[in-house]
C-alpha positions in Angstrom: 70.9 22.3 27.0 70.7 18.6 25.4 71.4 17.9 21.9 68.1 17.1 22.2 66.8 20.3 23.6 68.8 22.1 20.8 67.6 20.4 17.8 63.7 20.9 18.9 64.6 24.6 19.7 66.3 25.2 16.4 63.1 23.8 15.1 60.5 25.2 16.7 61.5 27.9 18.5 64.1 29.7 15.8 62.8 28.6 12.2 59.3 28.1 13.7 58.2 31.4 15.6 56.7 33.9 14.2 57.7 36.4 16.7 60.4 38.4 15.9 61.7 38.6 19.9 60.9 35.9 20.6 62.8 34.1 17.9 65.9 36.4 18.6 66.1 35.1 22.3 65.6 31.3 21.3 68.7 31.9 19.1 70.9 33.4 21.8 70.3 30.5 23.6 70.7 27.7 20.7 73.2 28.7 18.8 76.8 29.9 18.9 77.8 33.6 18.0 79.2 32.7 15.2 76.6 29.8 13.4 77.0 28.9 10.4 73.5 27.6 8.6 73.6 26.0 5.3 70.5 24.4 2.9 70.4 23.9 -0.8 70.1 27.7 -1.4 72.9 29.4 0.5 75.1 29.5 3.2 74.6 32.3 6.3 76.7 33.1 8.9 76.0 34.2 11.9 73.0 34.3 14.4 71.6 37.8 12.3 71.4 36.5 8.9 70.1 33.1 10.3 67.1 35.1 11.9 67.1 37.0 8.7 67.3 33.5 6.6 64.0 31.8 9.3 62.2 35.1 8.7 61.9 35.0 4.9 60.8 31.4 5.2 58.1 32.0 7.3 56.7 35.6 5.2 56.8 33.4 2.2 54.4 30.6 3.8 51.6 32.2 6.0 49.9 30.1 8.1 52.7 27.3 7.1 53.9 25.1 10.5 57.3 22.9 10.9 56.5 19.8 13.2 59.2 17.4 13.9 59.0 14.2 11.6 60.3 11.5 14.3 62.9 11.8 17.1 65.9 13.4 17.6 68.9 11.4 17.0 72.3 12.1 18.5 75.6 10.9 18.4 78.0 12.6 20.7 78.1 16.2 19.5 75.7 15.7 16.2 72.2 15.9 16.2 69.6 14.7 13.5 65.5 15.5 13.5 63.4 15.0 10.4 60.6 17.4 10.1 57.5 18.7 8.1 56.7 22.1 6.6 53.1 22.9 5.5 49.5 24.3 6.8 48.7 24.2 10.3 46.5 21.2 10.5 47.2 19.5 7.5 49.9 17.6 5.4 53.5 18.8 4.9 54.0 20.4 1.8 58.1 20.2 2.1 59.8 17.5 4.4 63.3 17.4 5.1 66.0 17.2 8.1 68.3 19.2 9.9 71.8 18.2 11.5 73.7 20.2 13.9 77.0 20.1 15.1 77.0 21.2 19.0 79.9 22.6 20.8 80.5 24.0 24.0 76.3 23.8 24.8 74.8 25.6 21.3 74.8 24.8 17.8 77.7 25.9 15.4 76.3 24.4 12.3 72.8 23.6 11.0 72.7 21.9 7.6 69.2 21.9 6.7 68.5 18.7 3.3 64.7 18.4 2.1 63.7 15.1 1.1 
């Protein structure tokens, strides 16, 4: 997958996917086994911990969806994507950015910042 595709998959197919089976399959395609995810609250290591993090975020916000807030930006093996998170069809309640490092065609590091 391209860096652009990986960034969209991270946001929509993993963190935005409410079905655990589809989320797990997307994670296997998107991340390295030892992926590291960091946000202002914590750092988690590995696909399982990342999937648990995504599940907690979705469980805490029923009816909320992630949506891209602009195009994916790419510099070599680094991707950047701004996003919003809020009620489906409504204005985002939270906005942020994801920055990810891609190694051998998969995301190995993801940093999320709230804006």
